[in-house]
C-alpha positions as a Markdown table, in Angstrom:
| # | Residue | x | y | z |
|---|---|---|---|---|
| 1 | Met | -2.1 | -9.8 | 68.6 |
| 2 | Asp | 0.6 | -10.9 | 66.2 |
| 3 | Thr | 2.5 | -14.1 | 66.2 |
| 4 | Glu | 5.8 | -12.6 | 67.3 |
| 5 | Thr | 4.2 | -11.1 | 70.5 |
| 6 | Val | 2.7 | -14.5 | 71.4 |
| 7 | Val | 6.0 | -16.3 | 71.0 |
| 8 | Arg | 7.7 | -13.8 | 73.3 |
| 9 | Ile | 5.1 | -14.2 | 76.0 |
| 10 | Val | 5.4 | -18.0 | 75.8 |
| 11 | Leu | 9.2 | -17.9 | 76.1 |
| 12 | Leu | 8.9 | -15.6 | 79.1 |
| 13 | Val | 6.5 | -18.0 | 80.9 |
| 14 | Val | 8.8 | -20.9 | 80.2 |
| 15 | Val | 11.9 | -19.0 | 81.5 |
| 16 | Val | 10.0 | -18.0 | 84.7 |
| 17 | Ala | 8.7 | -21.6 | 85.3 |
| 18 | Val | 12.2 | -23.1 | 84.8 |
| 19 | Thr | 13.7 | -20.5 | 87.2 |
| 20 | Leu | 11.1 | -21.2 | 89.9 |
| 21 | Tyr | 11.7 | -24.9 | 89.5 |
| 22 | Ile | 15.4 | -24.6 | 90.0 |
| 23 | Ala | 14.9 | -22.3 | 92.9 |
| 24 | Ser | 12.6 | -24.8 | 94.6 |
| 25 | Leu | 15.1 | -27.6 | 94.1 |
| 26 | Leu | 17.9 | -25.6 | 95.7 |
| 27 | Ser | 15.7 | -24.6 | 98.6 |
| 28 | Ser | 14.6 | -28.1 | 99.4 |
| 29 | Arg | 18.2 | -29.5 | 99.2 |
| 30 | Phe | 20.1 | -27.0 | 101.3 |
| 31 | Trp | 17.5 | -25.6 | 103.6 |
| 32 | Ser | 15.2 | -28.4 | 104.6 |
| 33 | Pro | 15.2 | -28.7 | 108.5 |
| 34 | Thr | 15.0 | -32.5 | 108.4 |
| 35 | Lys | 18.2 | -32.9 | 106.4 |
| 36 | Ile | 20.4 | -30.1 | 107.7 |
| 37 | Asp | 23.5 | -31.3 | 109.6 |
| 38 | Tyr | 24.4 | -28.2 | 111.5 |
| 39 | Gly | 27.8 | -29.7 | 112.4 |
| 40 | Leu | 28.7 | -29.9 | 108.8 |
| 41 | Ile | 27.6 | -26.5 | 107.9 |
| 42 | Ala | 30.5 | -24.4 | 107.3 |
| 43 | Pro | 30.5 | -20.9 | 105.9 |
| 44 | Leu | 31.0 | -20.8 | 102.3 |
| 45 | Pro | 33.3 | -18.4 | 100.8 |
| 46 | Ala | 31.8 | -15.4 | 99.1 |
| 47 | Ala | 33.0 | -16.5 | 95.8 |
| 48 | Ala | 31.2 | -19.8 | 96.1 |
| 49 | Val | 27.8 | -18.3 | 96.4 |
| 50 | Val | 26.0 | -18.6 | 93.1 |
| 51 | Thr | 23.4 | -16.2 | 92.4 |
| 52 | Pro | 21.1 | -17.4 | 89.6 |
| 53 | Gln | 20.7 | -15.0 | 86.7 |
| 54 | Val | 17.2 | -14.5 | 85.6 |
| 55 | Pro | 17.1 | -13.3 | 82.0 |
| 56 | Thr | 15.2 | -10.1 | 81.5 |
| 57 | Val | 12.6 | -10.4 | 78.8 |
| 58 | Ser | 10.9 | -7.3 | 77.5 |
| 59 | Val | 7.3 | -7.9 | 76.9 |
| 60 | Pro | 5.9 | -5.4 | 74.4 |
| 61 | Pro | 2.6 | -3.9 | 75.4 |
| 62 | Val | -0.4 | -5.6 | 73.8 |
| 63 | Ile | -2.6 | -3.1 | 72.2 |
| 64 | Ile | -6.1 | -4.4 | 71.6 |
| 65 | Gln | -7.9 | -2.5 | 68.8 |
| 66 | Pro | -11.5 | -2.2 | 69.6 |
| 67 | Thr | -13.9 | -3.4 | 66.9 |
| 68 | Leu | -16.3 | -0.7 | 65.9 |
| 69 | Pro | -19.7 | -1.7 | 64.8 |
| 70 | Pro | -20.5 | -1.0 | 61.2 |
| 71 | Ser | -21.8 | 2.4 | 60.6 |
| 72 | Ala | -25.5 | 2.7 | 60.2 |
| 73 | Thr | -26.7 | 3.1 | 56.7 |
| 74 | Thr | -28.5 | 6.3 | 56.1 |
| 75 | Ala | -31.5 | 5.9 | 53.9 |
| 76 | Pro | -31.4 | 8.2 | 50.8 |
| 77 | Val | -33.7 | 11.1 | 51.0 |
| 78 | Thr | -35.7 | 11.5 | 47.9 |
| 79 | Gln | -36.3 | 15.1 | 47.0 |
| 80 | Pro | -39.6 | 15.9 | 45.3 |
| 81 | Pro | -39.1 | 17.0 | 41.7 |
| 82 | Thr | -39.1 | 20.6 | 41.1 |
| 83 | Thr | -41.2 | 21.8 | 38.3 |
| 84 | Ser | -40.2 | 25.0 | 36.6 |
| 85 | Pro | -42.9 | 27.0 | 34.9 |
| 86 | Thr | -42.7 | 26.9 | 31.1 |
| 87 | Val | -41.8 | 30.3 | 29.8 |
| 88 | Thr | -42.9 | 30.9 | 26.2 |
| 89 | Ala | -40.8 | 33.5 | 24.4 |
| 90 | Pro | -42.6 | 35.6 | 21.8 |
| 91 | Pro | -41.6 | 34.9 | 18.3 |
| 92 | Val | -38.8 | 37.1 | 16.9 |
| 93 | Thr | -39.6 | 38.4 | 13.4 |
| 94 | Ser | -36.5 | 39.2 | 11.4 |
| 95 | Pro | -36.8 | 41.7 | 8.6 |
| 96 | Pro | -36.2 | 40.2 | 5.1 |
| 97 | Val | -32.7 | 40.6 | 3.8 |
| 98 | Thr | -32.4 | 41.4 | 0.1 |
| 99 | Ala | -29.1 | 40.2 | -1.4 |
| 100 | Pro | -27.5 | 42.6 | -3.7 |
| 101 | Pro | -27.6 | 41.5 | -7.4 |
| 102 | Ala | -24.6 | 39.5 | -8.5 |
| 103 | Pro | -22.3 | 41.2 | -10.9 |
| 104 | Gln | -22.7 | 40.2 | -14.5 |
| 105 | Gln | -19.9 | 37.9 | -15.7 |
| 106 | Thr | -18.5 | 38.7 | -19.1 |
| 107 | Pro | -18.2 | 35.5 | -21.1 |
| 108 | Val | -14.7 | 34.6 | -21.9 |
| 109 | Pro | -14.3 | 33.3 | -25.5 |
| 110 | Gln | -13.0 | 29.7 | -25.5 |
| 111 | Pro | -10.3 | 28.7 | -28.0 |
| 112 | Thr | -11.6 | 26.8 | -30.9 |
| 113 | Thr | -10.2 | 23.3 | -31.1 |
| 114 | Pro | -9.8 | 22.0 | -34.6 |
| 115 | Pro | -11.7 | 18.8 | -35.3 |
| 116 | Ala | -9.7 | 15.7 | -35.1 |
| 117 | Ser | -8.9 | 14.0 | -38.3 |
| 118 | Ser | -11.4 | 11.3 | -39.3 |
| 119 | Ala | -8.7 | 9.4 | -41.3 |
| 120 | Val | -7.5 | 6.2 | -39.7 |
| 121 | Trp | -3.8 | 5.4 | -39.4 |
| 122 | Ser | -2.7 | 2.1 | -40.8 |
| 123 | Thr | -0.5 | 0.0 | -38.5 |
| 124 | Ile | 2.1 | -2.6 | -39.1 |
| 125 | Leu | 3.1 | -4.6 | -36.1 |
| 126 | Glu | 6.6 | -6.0 | -35.3 |
| 127 | Trp | 8.2 | -4.8 | -38.5 |
| 128 | Asp | 10.9 | -2.0 | -38.9 |
| 129 | Phe | 11.7 | -0.2 | -42.1 |
| 130 | Pro | 15.3 | 1.1 | -41.8 |
| 131 | Gly | 16.4 | 4.4 | -43.3 |
| 132 | Asn | 14.6 | 7.4 | -44.6 |
| 133 | Asp | 14.5 | 8.9 | -41.1 |
| 134 | Leu | 13.3 | 12.5 | -40.8 |
| 135 | Thr | 14.0 | 12.8 | -37.1 |
| 136 | Arg | 13.9 | 10.9 | -33.8 |
| 137 | Phe | 13.2 | 11.6 | -30.2 |
| 138 | Gly | 13.0 | 9.6 | -26.9 |
| 139 | Asn | 10.7 | 9.4 | -24.0 |
| 140 | Ala | 7.9 | 8.9 | -26.5 |
| 141 | Thr | 4.5 | 7.1 | -26.5 |
| 142 | Pro | 2.5 | 5.8 | -29.5 |
| 143 | Thr | 0.3 | 8.9 | -29.1 |
| 144 | Thr | 3.1 | 11.4 | -29.0 |
| 145 | Cys | 4.8 | 9.6 | -31.9 |
| 146 | Lys | 1.8 | 9.9 | -34.2 |
| 147 | Ala | 1.1 | 13.5 | -33.1 |
| 148 | Ala | 4.7 | 14.5 | -34.0 |
| 149 | Cys | 4.3 | 13.0 | -37.5 |
| 150 | Glu | 0.8 | 14.6 | -37.9 |
| 151 | Lys | 2.4 | 18.1 | -37.4 |
| 152 | Asp | 5.1 | 17.6 | -40.0 |
| 153 | Ala | 3.9 | 17.7 | -43.6 |
| 154 | Ser | 7.0 | 15.8 | -44.8 |
| 155 | Cys | 6.4 | 12.9 | -42.4 |
| 156 | Lys | 4.7 | 10.0 | -44.0 |
| 157 | Ala | 5.1 | 7.3 | -41.3 |
| 158 | Ala | 6.3 | 6.9 | -37.7 |
| 159 | Ser | 8.0 | 4.0 | -36.2 |
| 160 | Tyr | 7.7 | 3.5 | -32.4 |
| 161 | Asp | 10.2 | 1.3 | -30.4 |
| 162 | Ser | 8.5 | 0.2 | -27.2 |
| 163 | Arg | 11.8 | -1.2 | -25.8 |
| 164 | Ile | 13.6 | 2.1 | -25.7 |
| 165 | Lys | 10.5 | 4.3 | -25.9 |
| 166 | Ala | 11.8 | 6.1 | -29.0 |
| 167 | Cys | 10.0 | 7.5 | -32.0 |
| 168 | Phe | 11.4 | 7.6 | -35.6 |
| 169 | Leu | 9.7 | 9.9 | -38.1 |
| 170 | Lys | 10.1 | 8.8 | -41.7 |
| 171 | Thr | 9.7 | 10.4 | -45.1 |
| 172 | Ser | 9.0 | 7.0 | -46.8 |
| 173 | Leu | 9.1 | 3.3 | -46.1 |
| 174 | Ser | 11.4 | 2.5 | -49.0 |
| 175 | Ala | 13.6 | 0.0 | -47.2 |
| 176 | Lys | 15.3 | -2.6 | -49.3 |
| 177 | Gln | 14.6 | -5.2 | -46.7 |
| 178 | Pro | 12.5 | -4.7 | -43.6 |
| 179 | Leu | 13.5 | -6.1 | -40.2 |
| 180 | Met | 11.4 | -7.9 | -37.6 |
| 181 | Pro | 12.8 | -6.9 | -34.2 |
| 182 | Gly | 9.5 | -7.5 | -32.5 |
| 183 | Glu | 9.5 | -4.2 | -30.5 |
| 184 | Arg | 8.6 | -1.9 | -33.4 |
| 185 | Val | 5.2 | -0.7 | -34.5 |
| 186 | Thr | 5.0 | 1.4 | -37.7 |
| 187 | Tyr | 2.2 | 3.9 | -38.1 |
| 188 | Met | 1.4 | 5.1 | -41.6 |
| 189 | Lys | -0.2 | 8.5 | -41.9 |
| 190 | Pro | -3.4 | 8.6 | -44.0 |
| 191 | Pro | -2.4 | 9.9 | -47.4 |
| 192 | Ala | -3.2 | 13.6 | -48.1 |
| 193 | Thr | -3.8 | 12.9 | -51.8 |
| 194 | Ala | -5.1 | 9.9 | -53.7 |
| 195 | Met | -2.9 | 6.8 | -53.6 |
| 196 | Arg | -1.0 | 5.8 | -56.7 |
| 197 | Val | -2.1 | 2.2 | -56.3 |
| 198 | Asn | -5.7 | 1.1 | -56.2 |
| 199 | Pro | -7.3 | -2.1 | -54.7 |
| 200 | His | -8.5 | -5.0 | -56.9 |
| 201 | Ala | -10.4 | -7.7 | -55.1 |
| 202 | Asn | -9.9 | -11.4 | -55.9 |
| 203 | Thr | -6.7 | -10.6 | -57.9 |
| 204 | Asn | -3.2 | -12.0 | -57.6 |
| 205 | Ile | 0.2 | -10.7 | -58.8 |
| 206 | Pro | 2.6 | -13.6 | -59.5 |
| 207 | Asp | 5.3 | -14.3 | -56.9 |
| 208 | Thr | 8.0 | -13.8 | -59.6 |
| 209 | Ala | 7.7 | -10.1 | -59.1 |
| 210 | Asp | 8.2 | -10.1 | -55.3 |
| 211 | Met | 10.3 | -7.5 | -53.5 |
| 212 | Tyr | 9.7 | -8.9 | -49.9 |
| 213 | Val | 7.0 | -10.3 | -47.7 |
| 214 | Val | 5.7 | -8.7 | -44.4 |
| 215 | Ser | 2.7 | -9.1 | -42.2 |
| 216 | Thr | 0.0 | -6.4 | -42.1 |
| 217 | Gly | -3.3 | -6.1 | -40.3 |
| 218 | Asn | -5.4 | -5.9 | -43.4 |
| 219 | Ala | -5.4 | -5.3 | -47.1 |
| 220 | Ser | -5.5 | -1.5 | -46.9 |
| 221 | Ser | -2.4 | -1.5 | -44.8 |
| 222 | Cys | -0.7 | -3.6 | -47.4 |
| 223 | Gly | -1.7 | -1.2 | -50.2 |
| 224 | Gln | -0.6 | 1.9 | -48.2 |
| 225 | Leu | 2.8 | 0.2 | -47.5 |
| 226 | Cys | 3.2 | -0.1 | -51.3 |
| 227 | Asn | 2.2 | 3.5 | -51.7 |
| 228 | Leu | 4.9 | 4.7 | -49.3 |
| 229 | His | 7.6 | 2.6 | -51.0 |
| 230 | Asp | 9.2 | 4.4 | -54.0 |
| 231 | Ser | 10.1 | 1.1 | -55.8 |
| 232 | Cys | 6.7 | -0.7 | -55.3 |
| 233 | Ala | 4.6 | -1.2 | -58.4 |
| 234 | Gly | 2.0 | -3.4 | -56.7 |
| 235 | Ala | 1.1 | -5.5 | -53.7 |
| 236 | Thr | -0.9 | -8.6 | -53.0 |
| 237 | Phe | -2.6 | -9.3 | -49.6 |
| 238 | Tyr | -3.6 | -12.8 | -48.6 |
| 239 | Glu | -7.2 | -13.0 | -47.1 |
| 240 | Asp | -6.6 | -16.5 | -45.7 |
| 241 | Gly | -5.7 | -15.3 | -42.1 |
| 242 | Ser | -1.9 | -15.4 | -42.6 |
| 243 | Arg | -2.0 | -11.5 | -43.2 |
| 244 | Arg | 0.8 | -11.8 | -45.7 |
| 245 | Cys | 1.6 | -8.8 | -47.8 |
| 246 | Arg | 3.8 | -9.2 | -50.8 |
| 247 | Leu | 5.3 | -6.1 | -52.4 |
| 248 | Lys | 5.9 | -6.3 | -56.1 |
| 249 | Thr | 8.3 | -4.7 | -58.6 |
| 250 | Ser | 5.7 | -5.2 | -61.4 |
| 251 | Ser | 1.9 | -5.7 | -61.7 |
| 252 | Ala | 1.8 | -6.6 | -65.4 |
| 253 | Ser | 0.8 | -10.2 | -64.9 |
| 254 | Ala | -2.1 | -9.8 | -62.4 |
| 255 | Thr | -4.6 | -12.6 | -62.7 |
| 256 | Pro | -8.0 | -13.4 | -61.0 |
| 257 | Phe | -7.6 | -15.2 | -57.7 |
| 258 | Thr | -10.2 | -15.8 | -55.1 |
| 259 | Gly | -9.2 | -14.8 | -51.5 |
| 260 | Arg | -6.5 | -12.3 | -52.5 |
| 261 | Thr | -6.5 | -8.5 | -52.9 |
| 262 | Ser | -4.0 | -6.8 | -55.0 |
| 263 | Tyr | -3.0 | -3.1 | -55.3 |
| 264 | Tyr | -1.6 | -1.6 | -58.5 |
């Protein structure tokens, strides 16, 4: 039974009790034989008769749900395991399959790659030698720059600019004054014939015959630079770690000097 139904029943009981109480008071006041004065009783007009109104309260039916006992738990029935007889199939023997012989492949002759040149390119870092350009091209790398010079017999050196990725092929390095832009690398092709200047260890050519001074990686690069300069008569390389290479207009005054290598 919900709360709303209980409240309605209580209200109904209260209303009935109050109604009965009022009815008993009225009955004892007007109809008691000890207190009735029959001479004073006069008929009351019909309008004066008050009929008490009893409020009608609808009581909803109370439905009591029976409580069913919990269903009985049925114990599980364990079925005995069923054992199937093992059936052994007879082995199946497949006949041997002989693969057909593979077709003979005809060997394809491979193109013969010419052996790479064992000569080493000499390198001068950070220096540029303006002029004497054979051709130039962009979108280059050091490898493609040297390869292009290798294919051209008139190319003696290649200058690569890493800033703009351009390659400059040169017929010589006969610049009057080299520049040091910092982004250039000059590669000197190994000479196809004997150089016109030869190395002389522990020899110095006086500075009075200087053309200009650059930095090379080693003495052979200094000598090859002189070989590719049309006006160079000699060169002196400093073995003291400074890597200075002095190109000379003359080698007539060469003198012994420890720690220097001259080419003439």
